C-alpha positions as CSV (number, residue, x, y, z in Angstrom):
1,M,-18.4,8.9,16.8
2,A,-18.0,8.9,13.0
3,T,-18.7,5.9,10.9
4,L,-17.2,5.0,7.5
5,G,-19.0,6.7,4.7
6,T,-20.1,9.7,6.7
7,V,-18.8,13.3,6.5
8,E,-17.3,14.3,9.9
9,P,-17.0,18.0,10.8
10,F,-13.5,17.7,12.0
11,T,-11.6,20.7,13.3
12,L,-8.1,21.3,14.4
13,A,-9.3,20.8,18.0
14,S,-10.5,17.3,17.0
15,F,-6.9,16.2,16.3
16,A,-4.6,18.5,18.3
17,P,-5.1,16.6,21.6
18,L,-4.3,13.3,19.8
19,L,-0.7,14.1,18.8
20,G,1.3,10.9,19.3
21,D,-1.8,8.7,19.2
22,R,-2.1,5.6,17.0
23,F,-4.5,5.5,14.1
24,Q,-5.2,2.3,12.2
25,L,-5.4,2.8,8.4
26,V,-7.6,0.1,6.8
27,L,-6.2,-1.4,3.6
28,E,-7.8,-3.9,1.2
29,G,-9.5,-6.8,3.0
30,S,-8.7,-6.8,6.7
31,D,-5.1,-5.6,6.5
32,M,-4.2,-2.5,8.5
33,I,-1.2,-0.3,9.0
34,D,-0.6,1.7,12.1
35,L,0.0,5.4,11.7
36,I,1.0,7.9,14.3
37,L,-0.4,11.5,14.3
38,V,2.7,13.7,14.3
39,E,1.4,17.2,13.3
40,A,-1.9,19.1,13.6
41,D,-1.4,22.6,12.0
42,G,-3.9,25.4,11.5
43,D,-1.5,27.6,9.6
44,R,-2.3,26.5,6.1
45,P,-0.9,28.5,3.2
46,G,-3.6,30.9,1.9
47,S,-5.5,30.6,5.1
48,D,-6.0,33.7,7.2
49,G,-6.8,31.6,10.2
50,Q,-10.5,32.6,10.1
51,A,-13.2,30.1,9.8
52,D,-14.6,29.7,6.3
53,A,-18.1,31.2,6.4
54,G,-19.6,28.3,4.3
55,A,-17.9,25.5,6.2
56,G,-17.8,27.1,9.7
57,R,-14.2,26.1,10.4
58,S,-10.7,27.1,9.7
59,S,-8.4,25.4,7.2
60,F,-5.9,23.0,8.8
61,S,-3.9,19.9,8.1
62,V,-2.8,16.8,9.9
63,V,0.3,14.7,9.3
64,F,0.6,11.0,10.1
65,R,3.8,8.9,10.1
66,G,3.8,5.2,9.1
67,P,6.3,2.6,8.0
68,L,8.6,3.4,5.1
69,E,7.2,0.5,3.1
70,P,4.7,0.1,1.5
71,V,4.3,3.7,0.4
72,L,0.6,4.2,0.1
73,P,-0.8,6.1,-2.9
74,Q,-2.9,9.2,-2.4
75,R,-6.6,8.3,-2.0
76,I,-9.3,7.9,0.5
77,Y,-8.7,5.4,3.3
78,G,-10.7,4.2,6.2
79,F,-9.2,5.1,9.6
80,R,-9.8,3.9,13.1
81,N,-8.9,5.7,16.3
82,E,-9.8,5.0,19.9
83,T,-11.0,8.6,20.4
84,L,-12.4,9.6,17.0
85,G,-13.8,6.2,16.0
86,S,-14.0,5.1,12.4
87,F,-13.9,7.7,9.6
88,E,-12.5,8.2,6.1
89,L,-9.7,10.6,5.1
90,F,-8.0,11.5,1.8
91,I,-4.3,11.4,2.5
92,V,-1.3,12.2,0.3
93,P,2.3,10.9,0.8
94,I,4.5,13.9,1.5
95,G,7.8,12.0,1.8
96,P,9.9,10.2,4.4
97,D,11.7,11.6,7.4
98,D,14.2,9.9,9.7
99,D,11.4,7.8,11.3
100,G,9.1,6.7,8.4
101,M,6.8,7.8,5.6
102,R,4.6,10.9,6.2
103,Y,1.1,11.4,4.9
104,E,-1.0,14.6,5.0
105,A,-4.7,15.2,5.1
106,V,-5.9,18.8,4.4
107,F,-9.2,20.2,5.7
108,G,-10.8,23.4,4.6
């Protein structure tokens, strides 16, 4: 289980089985926002699908959906998930869809 402040060697396989799962994003203080994992994609632009020799993994991205407001600025946030534990991710808002605001984290 990852802890805040550590570098976790996540792979697409870490997230793919968790589609539809709830992730808690930790805001300032003890406030949290629930996000749902809605995409886990290994077809990143510029990626040939092969593992990077230096990193030992393929490039991939994950997309979370949260409430429309507040729109969170891009930065590193603490996350909590029942399966993955506590970890940090840099997320970027990529725009709303019919169900909420979407945020992307890119690995690779």
